[in-house]
N, C-alpha and C positions, 0 to 999 in steps of 0.2 A: 458521513454527514453530507450527502449530496443533495443539493436542491438547486433551484433556479439561480440563486445568487452565486453559489460556489461555482456552478457551471459557467455562468456568464463571465466571471472574473478569470477563471481558468482558461476559458476560450480566448479571452483577450490576450493573456500572456502567451498562450500557445501560438496565436497568429503572429505576435511580435517575434517569437522565437523562430517560427518558420521563415519569416521575412529575413531575419538575420542569420539563418541557417545554424541556429544554436539550440535546437530542440533537445539534443542529448545532454549538452552542457547545462542547460536550465533544469533538466530533469534531475541531474545529480545534485544541483543546488537545492531544488525543492525537496529531494529526499533528505538532504542534510538538515534542512529546516524542520522537516517532519520528525527526524530523529531527535533533534534538540527539543522539540515540543513534547515528544513521548518520554524522553529521558528526564526532562525537567518540567514537570507540570506547572511549576511556579512561573516559568517563562510565559506560558499562555495566559495565566491568571494576571500577570503584570500587564500584558498587552491589552487585556480586557478591563482592567481596573479603571474606574471612573475618576478616582482621585489623583491618578497619575496623569500628568500633562502629556499632550501629544509630543512635545519637544523631548521629554524624558524618554518616551517610547522610541522616538527616532534615534536618539543617542544610543539606546540599548541595542537597537538593530545594527547600527553602524559598528558598535563595539564588538558585538557577538559575531556578526557575519562579515566583517570587513575582508577577511581572507577567503571565506567559504562561498560567498556570493558576490556576483559582479554588481556594477552600479545599477543596471536595469532591474535586477531582482530585489535589491535593497529599496530602490525607488518604488517598485511594485508593492512591497510590503508596507512602505510608508503611505502609499496611496490607499491601501486597504484600511489602514488606521485612520487616515484623514477622512475617509468616507464613513467612518463609524462601523466598519465591518470586521473588526478584530476578532469578534466571536467566530467568524467563518474562516479565519486564516487556515486552520488545519484542513478543513474540507476543501478549500480552494487549492491548496497544495496537493492534496490527494487526487482531486479531479485533474489537475495539470499532469500529474504523473501518469494517470490513466490515459489521457489524450496522447502524451508523449510515447507511452508504451505501444499504443495502437499504431501510431505513426511509424515507429521504429520496428514494428513487427515483433514485439516482445509480448509473451504471454506469461502471466504469473500463475504459479501453481503452488498449492499448499499440500504437503504430504503429512498426514497425521499417522503417528505410530505410537506403540506402547513405550518405546524407548527411543532415545536420540539415535538417529541413523548415522552411520559412518559416512565419510566423504565419498568413499567408493560406492556405497549403496545409493547415495544421492546422485552421483554421477551416472550410474546405471539407469536410474529412474528418469533422470533428465534426458539422457540419450534416447531412451524409448519414447519419451514424449515429443522430442524433436522429430523423430522419424514419423510419428503419428500426425503431428500438426504442421510440420515444415515451418515452424516459427522458432525464434530464440525463446528459450524457457528460463525463467528465473524461479528457482525452487526455494521454498521455506519449509523447514521441518518443525512441526508442532507436536509436542509430546502429550499424549492423553492415555494414561494407564487403563482407562475403561475400555479401550479397543481390544485389550487382552493380547492380541498378536495380529500380524498382517499390517496392511496399510490402507488408508483411504486418501485418494488423490482428488482434490477439488481444483478445477481449472475452468474459469469463466462460468458457464452454466452447466458444466459437466462434472459429475461425481462418479468416480469409480471406487466402489467399496469392496475391498478384499480383506476385511478384518474378520477376526474370529467372532467378535461380538455380533457382527451382521449375520454371519452364518448361523450362529446360535439363534438369533432372532427369527431368521427365515425358517429354521427347523421348528421352532416353537410355534410359529404361525401355522405351518403345515400340519403339525400335530393337533393343534386346536381346531383346525378345520376338518379333521378326521382323515387327512391325506397322509401320504408317506413323506418322510423327510429326505 
């Protein structure tokens, strides 16, 4: 959910974090907030609720994140609520994480496979991607039985598809065109 509002707020927090040399620390806090929002959808609904006072929202933020987020991050979340932007909270945190990853030289990659990959498989894939990109790589394994076998790696604007389903689709297309598979 990236838009001008989320980018502007994320950029503001990023500039503050750069000034304080706390980009990585704030990134971890933003990821914790995102994890909370994903694990507990009621949290985001509570922050957006019109009938809940701003004070009650501030108290919830203090209660939930008093250990996981520093004063600046809690104040930032309260500012978002104060300005009536609670709907954009998740997008703001996602955009901040993207800015921080870019600054820290971290590239996110999603590995789609028919089954959950072992830690060893993920490490091997990660090492290959590090050699290819010269960046730190954070891998996420997504299971999709429709790929049948093999893997599909998505990183930024790059997709490497080595799945059985993709090979079958290429053969089907070639046969339909009258070519050889």
